[in-house]
VEXROBA-442081 format. One record per residue (C-alpha): residue number from 1; residue in one letter; x, y negated, z negated. Coordinates in nm, 2 decimals. Example, Ala and Ser with C-alpha at 12.3 -4.5 7.8 and 13.67 -1.06 7.14 Angstrom:
2
+------+------+--------+--------+--------+
| pafi | guba |     xx |     yy |     zz |
+------+------+--------+--------+--------+
|    1 |    A |   1.23 |   0.45 |  -0.78 |
|    2 |    S |   1.37 |   0.11 |  -0.71 |
+------+------+--------+--------+--------+
***
This chain:
338
+------+------+--------+--------+--------+
| pafi | guba |     xx |     yy |     zz |
+------+------+--------+--------+--------+
|    1 |    M |  -2.66 |   5.86 |   4.43 |
|    2 |    A |  -2.48 |   5.72 |   4.13 |
|    3 |    D |  -2.25 |   5.94 |   3.93 |
|    4 |    V |  -2.40 |   6.08 |   3.61 |
|    5 |    L |  -2.19 |   6.08 |   3.29 |
|    6 |    D |  -2.17 |   6.39 |   3.09 |
|    7 |    Q |  -2.14 |   6.40 |   2.71 |
|    8 |    S |  -1.76 |   6.39 |   2.71 |
|    9 |    D |  -1.75 |   6.08 |   2.93 |
|   10 |    I |  -2.01 |   5.91 |   2.70 |
|   11 |    D |  -1.80 |   5.99 |   2.39 |
|   12 |    Q |  -1.48 |   5.85 |   2.55 |
|   13 |    L |  -1.65 |   5.54 |   2.65 |
|   14 |    L |  -1.79 |   5.48 |   2.30 |
|   15 |    A |  -1.45 |   5.54 |   2.15 |
|   16 |    A |  -1.29 |   5.29 |   2.39 |
|   17 |    V |  -1.54 |   5.03 |   2.29 |
|   18 |    D |  -1.47 |   5.09 |   1.91 |
|   19 |    Q |  -1.09 |   5.06 |   1.97 |
|   20 |    G |  -1.13 |   4.74 |   2.17 |
|   21 |    Q |  -1.01 |   4.88 |   2.50 |
|   22 |    V |  -1.34 |   4.79 |   2.66 |
|   23 |    E |  -1.50 |   4.45 |   2.60 |
|   24 |    E |  -1.87 |   4.42 |   2.57 |
|   25 |    I |  -2.03 |   4.20 |   2.83 |
|   26 |    A |  -2.18 |   3.91 |   2.65 |
|   27 |    R |  -2.53 |   3.82 |   2.77 |
|   28 |    D |  -2.68 |   3.48 |   2.73 |
|   29 |    E |  -3.01 |   3.47 |   2.55 |
|   30 |    M |  -3.30 |   3.37 |   2.77 |
|   31 |    I |  -3.62 |   3.22 |   2.65 |
|   32 |    F |  -3.91 |   3.22 |   2.88 |
|   33 |    G |  -4.20 |   2.96 |   2.86 |
|   34 |    R |  -4.39 |   2.70 |   3.04 |
|   35 |    N |  -4.14 |   2.43 |   2.95 |
|   36 |    R |  -3.78 |   2.55 |   3.01 |
|   37 |    R |  -3.55 |   2.42 |   2.74 |
|   38 |    P |  -3.20 |   2.53 |   2.62 |
|   39 |    P |  -3.21 |   2.81 |   2.36 |
|   40 |    G |  -3.05 |   2.58 |   2.10 |
|   41 |    E |  -3.35 |   2.34 |   2.12 |
|   42 |    V |  -3.62 |   2.60 |   2.08 |
|   43 |    E |  -3.74 |   2.70 |   1.73 |
|   44 |    V |  -3.77 |   3.08 |   1.71 |
|   45 |    R |  -3.96 |   3.25 |   1.43 |
|   46 |    V |  -3.98 |   3.61 |   1.34 |
|   47 |    Y |  -4.33 |   3.75 |   1.39 |
|   48 |    D |  -4.44 |   4.09 |   1.27 |
|   49 |    F |  -4.73 |   4.21 |   1.49 |
|   50 |    K |  -4.82 |   4.47 |   1.23 |
|   51 |    R |  -4.89 |   4.20 |   0.97 |
|   52 |    P |  -5.04 |   3.90 |   1.16 |
|   53 |    E |  -5.10 |   3.59 |   0.96 |
|   54 |    R |  -5.42 |   3.43 |   1.07 |
|   55 |    V |  -5.49 |   3.22 |   0.76 |
|   56 |    S |  -5.28 |   2.90 |   0.71 |
|   57 |    K |  -5.11 |   2.83 |   0.38 |
|   58 |    D |  -5.34 |   2.55 |   0.30 |
|   59 |    Q |  -5.64 |   2.77 |   0.34 |
|   60 |    M |  -5.48 |   3.04 |   0.13 |
|   61 |    R |  -5.42 |   2.79 |  -0.15 |
|   62 |    A |  -5.78 |   2.67 |  -0.12 |
|   63 |    L |  -5.90 |   3.03 |  -0.15 |
|   64 |    Q |  -5.68 |   3.09 |  -0.45 |
|   65 |    T |  -5.81 |   2.77 |  -0.62 |
|   66 |    L |  -6.17 |   2.87 |  -0.54 |
|   67 |    H |  -6.12 |   3.22 |  -0.69 |
|   68 |    E |  -5.95 |   3.08 |  -1.00 |
|   69 |    A |  -6.27 |   2.90 |  -1.07 |
|   70 |    F |  -6.45 |   3.23 |  -1.02 |
|   71 |    A |  -6.21 |   3.40 |  -1.26 |
|   72 |    R |  -6.29 |   3.15 |  -1.53 |
|   73 |    N |  -6.66 |   3.18 |  -1.49 |
|   74 |    F |  -6.65 |   3.56 |  -1.47 |
|   75 |    G |  -6.44 |   3.58 |  -1.79 |
|   76 |    A |  -6.67 |   3.35 |  -1.98 |
|   77 |    S |  -6.97 |   3.56 |  -1.86 |
|   78 |    L |  -6.81 |   3.88 |  -1.96 |
|   79 |    S |  -6.71 |   3.75 |  -2.30 |
|   80 |    G |  -7.07 |   3.66 |  -2.38 |
|   81 |    F |  -7.20 |   3.99 |  -2.25 |
|   82 |    L |  -6.94 |   4.21 |  -2.43 |
|   83 |    R |  -6.93 |   4.00 |  -2.74 |
|   84 |    T |  -6.55 |   3.99 |  -2.73 |
|   85 |    I |  -6.28 |   3.78 |  -2.57 |
|   86 |    V |  -6.23 |   3.88 |  -2.20 |
|   87 |    E |  -5.96 |   3.71 |  -2.00 |
|   88 |    V |  -5.98 |   3.71 |  -1.62 |
|   89 |    K |  -5.71 |   3.54 |  -1.41 |
|   90 |    V |  -5.59 |   3.55 |  -1.05 |
|   91 |    A |  -5.27 |   3.76 |  -1.01 |
|   92 |    N |  -5.21 |   3.72 |  -0.64 |
|   93 |    C |  -5.37 |   3.61 |  -0.31 |
|   94 |    E |  -5.23 |   3.74 |   0.01 |
|   95 |    Q |  -5.33 |   3.86 |   0.36 |
|   96 |    M |  -5.26 |   4.21 |   0.49 |
|   97 |    T |  -5.41 |   4.47 |   0.71 |
|   98 |    Y |  -5.71 |   4.67 |   0.59 |
|   99 |    S |  -5.51 |   5.00 |   0.60 |
|  100 |    E |  -5.25 |   4.85 |   0.37 |
|  101 |    F |  -5.51 |   4.74 |   0.12 |
|  102 |    I |  -5.68 |   5.08 |   0.12 |
|  103 |    S |  -5.35 |   5.27 |   0.09 |
|  104 |    G |  -5.27 |   5.08 |  -0.23 |
|  105 |    L |  -5.59 |   5.17 |  -0.42 |
|  106 |    P |  -5.62 |   5.46 |  -0.66 |
|  107 |    N |  -5.86 |   5.75 |  -0.61 |
|  108 |    P |  -6.11 |   5.77 |  -0.78 |
|  109 |    T |  -6.20 |   5.40 |  -0.84 |
|  110 |    S |  -6.50 |   5.18 |  -0.84 |
|  111 |    F |  -6.53 |   5.06 |  -0.48 |
|  112 |    N |  -6.83 |   4.83 |  -0.42 |
|  113 |    L |  -6.95 |   4.71 |  -0.08 |
|  114 |    I |  -7.10 |   4.35 |  -0.09 |
|  115 |    E |  -7.30 |   4.17 |   0.16 |
|  116 |    S |  -7.41 |   3.80 |   0.18 |
|  117 |    D |  -7.70 |   3.64 |   0.34 |
|  118 |    G |  -7.48 |   3.36 |   0.49 |
|  119 |    L |  -7.20 |   3.58 |   0.62 |
|  120 |    T |  -7.18 |   3.85 |   0.89 |
|  121 |    G |  -7.01 |   4.17 |   0.77 |
|  122 |    Q |  -6.91 |   4.32 |   0.44 |
|  123 |    I |  -6.66 |   4.25 |   0.17 |
|  124 |    C |  -6.55 |   4.49 |  -0.10 |
|  125 |    L |  -6.48 |   4.46 |  -0.47 |
|  126 |    E |  -6.26 |   4.72 |  -0.63 |
|  127 |    I |  -6.24 |   4.76 |  -1.01 |
|  128 |    S |  -5.97 |   4.98 |  -1.16 |
|  129 |    P |  -6.08 |   5.27 |  -1.39 |
|  130 |    L |  -5.82 |   5.14 |  -1.64 |
|  131 |    I |  -6.06 |   4.86 |  -1.73 |
|  132 |    I |  -6.40 |   5.01 |  -1.63 |
|  133 |    Y |  -6.40 |   5.28 |  -1.90 |
|  134 |    P |  -6.29 |   5.05 |  -2.18 |
|  135 |    I |  -6.58 |   4.82 |  -2.08 |
|  136 |    I |  -6.82 |   5.12 |  -2.08 |
|  137 |    D |  -6.69 |   5.23 |  -2.42 |
|  138 |    R |  -6.74 |   4.87 |  -2.55 |
|  139 |    L |  -7.10 |   4.87 |  -2.42 |
|  140 |    L |  -7.17 |   5.20 |  -2.60 |
|  141 |    G |  -7.03 |   5.08 |  -2.93 |
|  142 |    G |  -6.67 |   5.21 |  -2.91 |
|  143 |    T |  -6.35 |   5.04 |  -3.00 |
|  144 |    S |  -6.13 |   5.17 |  -2.71 |
|  145 |    Q |  -5.85 |   5.25 |  -2.95 |
|  146 |    D |  -5.79 |   5.61 |  -2.85 |
|  147 |    L |  -5.99 |   5.61 |  -2.52 |
|  148 |    F |  -5.91 |   5.87 |  -2.26 |
|  149 |    I |  -5.93 |   5.75 |  -1.90 |
|  150 |    P |  -6.08 |   6.04 |  -1.70 |
|  151 |    Q |  -5.96 |   6.11 |  -1.34 |
|  152 |    R |  -6.31 |   6.17 |  -1.19 |
|  153 |    P |  -6.58 |   5.97 |  -1.01 |
|  154 |    M |  -6.82 |   5.78 |  -1.24 |
|  155 |    T |  -7.14 |   5.94 |  -1.33 |
|  156 |    L |  -7.48 |   5.78 |  -1.26 |
|  157 |    I |  -7.51 |   5.65 |  -1.61 |
|  158 |    E |  -7.16 |   5.50 |  -1.60 |
|  159 |    T |  -7.24 |   5.34 |  -1.26 |
|  160 |    R |  -7.56 |   5.20 |  -1.40 |
|  161 |    L |  -7.37 |   5.05 |  -1.70 |
|  162 |    I |  -7.10 |   4.90 |  -1.49 |
|  163 |    S |  -7.36 |   4.74 |  -1.25 |
|  164 |    N |  -7.43 |   4.50 |  -1.54 |
|  165 |    V |  -7.07 |   4.38 |  -1.51 |
|  166 |    T |  -7.06 |   4.36 |  -1.13 |
|  167 |    S |  -7.39 |   4.17 |  -1.11 |
|  168 |    R |  -7.24 |   3.90 |  -1.34 |
|  169 |    G |  -6.93 |   3.89 |  -1.12 |
|  170 |    L |  -7.15 |   3.83 |  -0.81 |
|  171 |    T |  -7.33 |   3.55 |  -0.99 |
|  172 |    A |  -6.99 |   3.39 |  -1.07 |
|  173 |    L |  -6.87 |   3.44 |  -0.72 |
|  174 |    S |  -7.18 |   3.26 |  -0.58 |
|  175 |    E |  -7.12 |   2.97 |  -0.81 |
|  176 |    A |  -6.75 |   2.95 |  -0.70 |
|  177 |    W |  -6.85 |   2.94 |  -0.33 |
|  178 |    E |  -7.12 |   2.69 |  -0.38 |
|  179 |    G |  -6.89 |   2.40 |  -0.31 |
|  180 |    I |  -6.81 |   2.54 |   0.04 |
|  181 |    K |  -7.13 |   2.71 |   0.13 |
|  182 |    K |  -7.43 |   2.84 |  -0.06 |
|  183 |    L |  -7.41 |   3.22 |  -0.06 |
|  184 |    Q |  -7.60 |   3.49 |  -0.24 |
|  185 |    F |  -7.40 |   3.82 |  -0.28 |
|  186 |    S |  -7.55 |   4.17 |  -0.34 |
|  187 |    I |  -7.40 |   4.52 |  -0.37 |
|  188 |    T |  -7.52 |   4.75 |  -0.09 |
|  189 |    N |  -7.32 |   5.07 |  -0.18 |
|  190 |    T |  -7.07 |   5.20 |  -0.43 |
|  191 |    E |  -6.81 |   5.46 |  -0.36 |
|  192 |    S |  -6.54 |   5.64 |  -0.56 |
|  193 |    N |  -6.30 |   5.73 |  -0.28 |
|  194 |    P |  -6.19 |   5.41 |  -0.09 |
|  195 |    Q |  -6.05 |   5.63 |   0.20 |
|  196 |    L |  -6.40 |   5.71 |   0.30 |
|  197 |    V |  -6.51 |   5.35 |   0.35 |
|  198 |    Q |  -6.42 |   5.18 |   0.68 |
|  199 |    I |  -6.58 |   4.83 |   0.69 |
|  200 |    V |  -6.33 |   4.70 |   0.95 |
|  201 |    P |  -6.06 |   4.85 |   1.18 |
|  202 |    P |  -5.74 |   4.96 |   1.00 |
|  203 |    N |  -5.53 |   4.69 |   1.17 |
|  204 |    E |  -5.78 |   4.41 |   1.10 |
|  205 |    V |  -5.65 |   4.12 |   0.88 |
|  206 |    V |  -5.81 |   4.09 |   0.54 |
|  207 |    I |  -5.76 |   3.85 |   0.25 |
|  208 |    V |  -5.70 |   4.03 |  -0.08 |
|  209 |    V |  -5.74 |   3.83 |  -0.41 |
|  210 |    G |  -5.61 |   4.03 |  -0.70 |
|  211 |    F |  -5.73 |   3.97 |  -1.05 |
|  212 |    E |  -5.61 |   4.08 |  -1.39 |
|  213 |    I |  -5.87 |   4.16 |  -1.66 |
|  214 |    K |  -5.77 |   4.18 |  -2.03 |
|  215 |    L |  -6.01 |   4.32 |  -2.29 |
|  216 |    T |  -5.86 |   4.32 |  -2.64 |
|  217 |    N |  -5.60 |   4.60 |  -2.63 |
|  218 |    R |  -5.68 |   4.71 |  -2.27 |
|  219 |    A |  -5.60 |   4.56 |  -1.93 |
|  220 |    G |  -5.68 |   4.65 |  -1.57 |
|  221 |    T |  -5.70 |   4.51 |  -1.22 |
|  222 |    M |  -5.97 |   4.40 |  -0.99 |
|  223 |    N |  -5.93 |   4.33 |  -0.61 |
|  224 |    L |  -6.16 |   4.13 |  -0.39 |
|  225 |    C |  -6.11 |   4.22 |  -0.02 |
|  226 |    I |  -6.25 |   3.97 |   0.24 |
|  227 |    P |  -6.21 |   4.05 |   0.61 |
|  228 |    Y |  -6.10 |   3.76 |   0.81 |
|  229 |    N |  -6.38 |   3.80 |   1.06 |
|  230 |    V |  -6.63 |   3.77 |   0.78 |
|  231 |    I |  -6.53 |   3.43 |   0.66 |
|  232 |    E |  -6.40 |   3.30 |   0.99 |
|  233 |    P |  -6.70 |   3.07 |   1.04 |
|  234 |    V |  -6.62 |   2.89 |   0.71 |
|  235 |    M |  -6.24 |   2.88 |   0.74 |
|  236 |    E |  -6.24 |   2.52 |   0.87 |
|  237 |    D |  -6.42 |   2.41 |   0.55 |
|  238 |    L |  -6.13 |   2.56 |   0.34 |
|  239 |    S |  -5.88 |   2.30 |   0.45 |
|  240 |    A |  -5.72 |   2.09 |   0.17 |
|  241 |    Q |  -5.91 |   1.77 |   0.27 |
|  242 |    S |  -6.25 |   1.95 |   0.29 |
|  243 |    W |  -6.18 |   2.12 |  -0.04 |
|  244 |    F |  -6.11 |   1.80 |  -0.23 |
|  245 |    N |  -6.41 |   1.62 |  -0.07 |
|  246 |    A |  -6.63 |   1.91 |  -0.17 |
|  247 |    A |  -6.50 |   1.88 |  -0.53 |
|  248 |    R |  -6.58 |   1.51 |  -0.54 |
|  249 |    C |  -6.92 |   1.55 |  -0.38 |
|  250 |    N |  -7.01 |   1.83 |  -0.61 |
|  251 |    Q |  -7.11 |   1.58 |  -0.89 |
|  252 |    T |  -7.47 |   1.54 |  -0.77 |
|  253 |    D |  -7.80 |   1.56 |  -0.94 |
|  254 |    Q |  -7.85 |   1.90 |  -0.79 |
|  255 |    T |  -7.54 |   2.03 |  -0.96 |
|  256 |    R |  -7.64 |   1.87 |  -1.29 |
|  257 |    G |  -7.97 |   2.04 |  -1.26 |
|  258 |    A |  -7.81 |   2.38 |  -1.19 |
|  259 |    I |  -7.59 |   2.34 |  -1.50 |
|  260 |    S |  -7.89 |   2.23 |  -1.71 |
|  261 |    K |  -8.08 |   2.54 |  -1.58 |
|  262 |    Q |  -7.80 |   2.77 |  -1.68 |
|  263 |    L |  -7.77 |   2.61 |  -2.02 |
|  264 |    G |  -8.14 |   2.63 |  -2.07 |
|  265 |    R |  -8.12 |   3.01 |  -2.08 |
|  266 |    A |  -7.88 |   3.01 |  -2.37 |
|  267 |    T |  -8.03 |   3.14 |  -2.70 |
|  268 |    V |  -8.00 |   2.94 |  -3.02 |
|  269 |    S |  -8.10 |   3.03 |  -3.38 |
|  270 |    V |  -8.38 |   2.82 |  -3.53 |
|  271 |    A |  -8.45 |   2.83 |  -3.91 |
|  272 |    S |  -8.68 |   2.64 |  -4.15 |
|  273 |    V |  -8.53 |   2.53 |  -4.48 |
|  274 |    L |  -8.78 |   2.47 |  -4.77 |
|  275 |    A |  -8.53 |   2.33 |  -5.01 |
|  276 |    R |  -8.16 |   2.34 |  -5.12 |
|  277 |    T |  -8.01 |   2.34 |  -5.46 |
|  278 |    T |  -7.69 |   2.45 |  -5.64 |
|  279 |    I |  -7.65 |   2.69 |  -5.93 |
|  280 |    T |  -7.35 |   2.83 |  -6.12 |
|  281 |    L |  -7.21 |   3.17 |  -6.04 |
|  282 |    E |  -7.30 |   3.28 |  -6.39 |
|  283 |    D |  -7.67 |   3.20 |  -6.34 |
|  284 |    L |  -7.66 |   3.38 |  -6.01 |
|  285 |    A |  -7.53 |   3.69 |  -6.18 |
|  286 |    Q |  -7.80 |   3.69 |  -6.44 |
|  287 |    M |  -8.09 |   3.62 |  -6.20 |
|  288 |    S |  -8.36 |   3.88 |  -6.18 |
|  289 |    V |  -8.71 |   3.93 |  -6.03 |
|  290 |    G |  -8.96 |   3.67 |  -6.16 |
|  291 |    D |  -8.70 |   3.40 |  -6.24 |
|  292 |    L |  -8.77 |   3.05 |  -6.11 |
|  293 |    I |  -8.53 |   2.83 |  -5.91 |
|  294 |    L |  -8.58 |   2.46 |  -5.96 |
|  295 |    T |  -8.51 |   2.21 |  -5.69 |
|  296 |    D |  -8.52 |   1.83 |  -5.66 |
|  297 |    K |  -8.76 |   1.84 |  -5.37 |
|  298 |    E |  -9.12 |   1.76 |  -5.42 |
|  299 |    L |  -9.40 |   1.99 |  -5.31 |
|  300 |    G |  -9.55 |   1.77 |  -5.05 |
|  301 |    Q |  -9.22 |   1.68 |  -4.87 |
|  302 |    P |  -9.17 |   1.84 |  -4.53 |
|  303 |    A |  -8.94 |   2.12 |  -4.46 |
|  304 |    V |  -8.62 |   2.09 |  -4.24 |
|  305 |    V |  -8.59 |   2.27 |  -3.92 |
|  306 |    T |  -8.23 |   2.36 |  -3.83 |
|  307 |    V |  -8.09 |   2.46 |  -3.49 |
|  308 |    E |  -7.76 |   2.65 |  -3.51 |
|  309 |    G |  -7.72 |   2.51 |  -3.86 |
|  310 |    E |  -7.77 |   2.15 |  -3.77 |
|  311 |    N |  -8.07 |   1.95 |  -3.91 |
|  312 |    K |  -8.29 |   1.85 |  -3.62 |
|  313 |    Y |  -8.66 |   1.81 |  -3.72 |
|  314 |    L |  -8.90 |   1.76 |  -4.01 |
|  315 |    A |  -9.19 |   2.01 |  -4.02 |
|  316 |    R |  -9.49 |   2.12 |  -4.21 |
|  317 |    I |  -9.51 |   2.48 |  -4.32 |
|  318 |    G |  -9.83 |   2.67 |  -4.27 |
|  319 |    R |  -9.99 |   2.97 |  -4.08 |
|  320 |    H | -10.10 |   3.02 |  -3.72 |
|  321 |    R | -10.30 |   3.32 |  -3.62 |
|  322 |    G | -10.19 |   3.52 |  -3.92 |
|  323 |    N |  -9.82 |   3.44 |  -3.88 |
|  324 |    R |  -9.60 |   3.20 |  -4.07 |
|  325 |    A |  -9.54 |   2.89 |  -3.87 |
|  326 |    V |  -9.40 |   2.54 |  -3.89 |
|  327 |    Q |  -9.55 |   2.23 |  -3.73 |
|  328 |    I |  -9.29 |   1.98 |  -3.60 |
|  329 |    L |  -9.36 |   1.63 |  -3.73 |
|  330 |    R |  -9.07 |   1.43 |  -3.60 |
|  331 |    P |  -8.70 |   1.44 |  -3.54 |
|  332 |    I |  -8.47 |   1.37 |  -3.83 |
|  333 |    G |  -8.35 |   1.01 |  -3.82 |
|  334 |    P |  -8.03 |   0.86 |  -3.96 |
|  335 |    D |  -8.21 |   0.73 |  -4.27 |
|  336 |    D |  -8.36 |   1.07 |  -4.37 |
|  337 |    R |  -8.20 |   1.27 |  -4.65 |
|  338 |    P |  -8.33 |   1.62 |  -4.60 |
+------+------+--------+--------+--------+
***
C-alpha cells in the first residue's frame, strides 16, 4: 500500500515547489477526435455549457432587423392611440437561458403569455411598470408629471386598459413576421410575478429582444422572450439570404391590398363649405346677431366638399330624411375656382 502524506508533508512539498526546488512535470496537451492532428493545427474555442448558443449570428441579426420593423410599427400605432409621440426602439437582442431571463425581471410586472396558431409553445411579453402606469395615466387623462409608480400587481381595470396596448403590439408583431410566416398572436394569460411562470425548463435557450419605450417625459422597457424550441421550425427561413429574398418578394399585390385595407380604416374629416370671403378685423369686432355677410358666390353655385382641408368635390346642399346633407356632383377639376 502506498504511503499516505500527512499535512506537514503536503506543506513541505508545496513550499519546495514555490521555491523552485521541485520542478513541475510538464504535460503535453492531448486533443482527442476522429481525425488525429497536432494540437497546434486544431482550433479550440471556449464553450460555456451553461449558456449554449444555438442561434447563429446571421439569424440573430435577422431577428433584430425583423423586430426593428415591429418597433417602428408599434410606436406608430401607440402614437395614434395615445395621441402623443411614442418612440419604440430595439435596445438589445441576445440569447440566454430562461432562468437568466426570469431572474432579471422585476416583481411585480406585466408578464403576458402569448400563443400563435402557427407555432408550438408559448412566448412571453414583459412590460415594465415604469412605462405601464404612465400609459394608463395618459389613457385616463393625466399628464404623468408627478406620477407615483406603485409596487403592487395591476388591478383588473388597469389590466383591461393595458390590454388595448398589448393588442396593438400583437398586431404589429404579426405584421413584422408576415415576411417569414403568417402568424396570428393572442394573449392566453397575464401574471404579475414572473417567477410563477414556467413555460420552458430553466436551462432552455431563449431569445430575448429588449425594447425601450419613451413617452414624453417617461421611459421604460419591454422584453419579448422567444424560446428556441418555439421558433426552431422557422429558423432556416431567418438566414440572411432568405430574409432579403422575403423583403424583395414582399412587394406583391397582396401586400398592397393589406396596406390599402389598413389605410382604409383611417378616419378623415369631411366638411362642406358654402362660400368664402374676407373682412377686416374692425368689421369682425362690430359684428352682431342679424348682420349680413356678403360673398362673391352666386346662390345657385355648388358648395365645395373638403377632405382634411383639401378641396375635393363639388356638391349640392339639401336635406335627406330630415338631416342636412350634400349630394356629390363631381370631383373638382384643375379649371374650377371654388
